[in-house]
C-alpha positions as CSV (number, residue, x, y, z in Angstrom):
1,M,-4.1,3.2,-1.5
2,I,-1.2,4.2,0.8
3,S,-2.6,1.3,3.6
4,I,-2.5,-1.0,0.1
5,I,1.4,0.1,-0.9
6,A,1.8,-0.6,2.8
7,E,0.6,-3.8,3.3
8,T,2.1,-5.0,-0.3
9,S,5.5,-4.1,1.4
10,R,6.3,-1.8,-1.9
11,A,8.8,1.1,-1.9
12,P,8.4,3.3,-0.2
13,M,7.1,1.1,2.8
14,D,9.5,-2.0,2.0
15,F,10.9,-2.5,5.8
16,Q,10.7,-6.4,5.7
17,E,13.3,-6.2,2.6
18,A,15.5,-3.1,4.3
19,E,16.1,-4.4,7.2
20,S,18.1,-7.8,5.9
21,E,19.7,-5.5,3.0
22,L,23.1,-6.0,4.8
23,V,22.8,-9.8,3.5
24,S,21.3,-9.2,0.1
25,G,17.7,-9.6,1.2
26,F,15.5,-12.2,0.1
27,N,18.0,-13.7,-1.7
28,T,19.8,-15.1,1.2
29,E,17.0,-16.7,3.2
30,Y,15.7,-18.1,-0.2
31,A,16.3,-19.8,-3.4
32,G,15.1,-21.9,-6.4
33,I,11.9,-22.4,-6.2
34,S,10.9,-20.9,-2.8
35,F,12.6,-17.8,-4.1
36,A,10.0,-18.0,-7.4
37,F,7.4,-19.2,-4.9
38,F,7.5,-16.0,-3.0
39,F,7.6,-13.6,-5.4
40,L,4.6,-15.2,-6.9
41,G,3.3,-14.3,-3.9
42,E,4.1,-11.1,-3.6
43,Y,3.1,-9.7,-7.6
44,S,-0.4,-12.0,-6.7
45,S,-1.1,-9.6,-4.0
46,M,-0.4,-6.8,-5.7
47,L,-2.8,-8.4,-8.4
48,F,-5.4,-8.9,-6.3
49,Y,-4.8,-5.5,-4.3
50,S,-4.8,-3.8,-7.6
51,T,-8.4,-5.8,-8.6
52,L,-9.8,-5.2,-5.6
53,Y,-9.4,-1.3,-5.4
54,F,-10.8,-1.3,-9.0
55,I,-13.9,-3.3,-8.5
56,F,-14.4,-1.3,-4.9
57,F,-14.3,2.6,-6.0
58,Y,-14.1,2.0,-9.9
59,G,-16.5,-0.9,-10.4
60,F,-14.6,-3.0,-13.2
61,S,-12.4,-5.1,-12.6
62,F,-9.4,-3.4,-14.8
63,S,-6.3,-3.8,-12.8
64,L,-3.7,-2.7,-15.0
65,P,-3.7,1.4,-13.9
66,F,-3.2,0.6,-10.3
67,L,-0.5,-2.0,-11.2
68,F,1.6,0.5,-13.6
69,F,1.1,2.8,-10.3
70,F,2.4,0.2,-8.2
71,F,5.8,-0.2,-10.4
72,W,5.7,3.7,-11.1
73,L,6.0,4.5,-7.4
74,R,8.7,1.9,-6.4
75,A,10.8,3.1,-9.5
76,S,10.0,6.8,-8.7
77,L,10.1,7.4,-4.5
78,P,13.0,6.6,-2.4
79,R,12.7,4.1,0.4
80,L,10.9,5.6,3.6
81,R,13.1,5.6,6.9
82,L,11.1,4.0,9.9
83,D,11.3,7.4,11.8
84,Q,10.1,9.1,8.5
85,L,7.0,6.7,8.1
86,L,5.5,7.4,12.1
87,Y,6.6,11.2,11.6
88,L,4.0,10.6,8.1
89,N,1.0,8.6,9.8
90,W,1.0,10.2,13.0
91,Y,1.3,14.4,12.1
92,H,-0.4,14.0,8.7
93,I,-2.4,10.6,8.0
94,L,-3.9,10.3,11.1
95,P,-5.1,13.7,11.7
96,F,-6.8,13.8,8.4
97,L,-8.5,10.5,9.6
98,I,-9.9,11.9,12.8
99,G,-11.2,14.9,10.9
100,F,-12.5,12.9,8.3
101,L,-14.1,10.8,10.8
102,I,-15.0,14.2,13.0
103,F,-16.7,15.4,9.5
104,L,-18.8,12.5,7.4
105,P,-21.5,11.8,10.2
106,I,-22.0,15.9,10.3
107,F,-22.0,15.8,6.4
108,L,-24.6,13.0,6.5
109,I,-26.7,15.0,8.6
110,L,-26.4,18.2,7.2
111,F,-27.6,17.3,3.7
112,N,-30.2,14.1,4.6
113,I,-28.6,11.5,3.0
114,L,-28.8,9.1,5.3
115,S,-32.7,8.6,4.7
């Protein structure tokens, strides 16, 4: 879920928007129909990833709970600075991932799940 939020550039990981906030963000670069297409693409990617998430992990394509999670997350969490995001990735997510990659083969071999 964390990687989906980062891929769709939603808060708290919306660095593309945060870099240009001094001049009103995307409103300065896009106007009219191109602005509408930009946000249509952003929200359609959210719908795509939430549908894909539910198909992979739950087996059906009801994506409204994860879309609600997207909106709720943006409303409740503050935006991370770049150094805070790097700290989160290097000191929390990466050790968890390495531990998971070490533990998973041991778990599969120990409980004889592969055969």
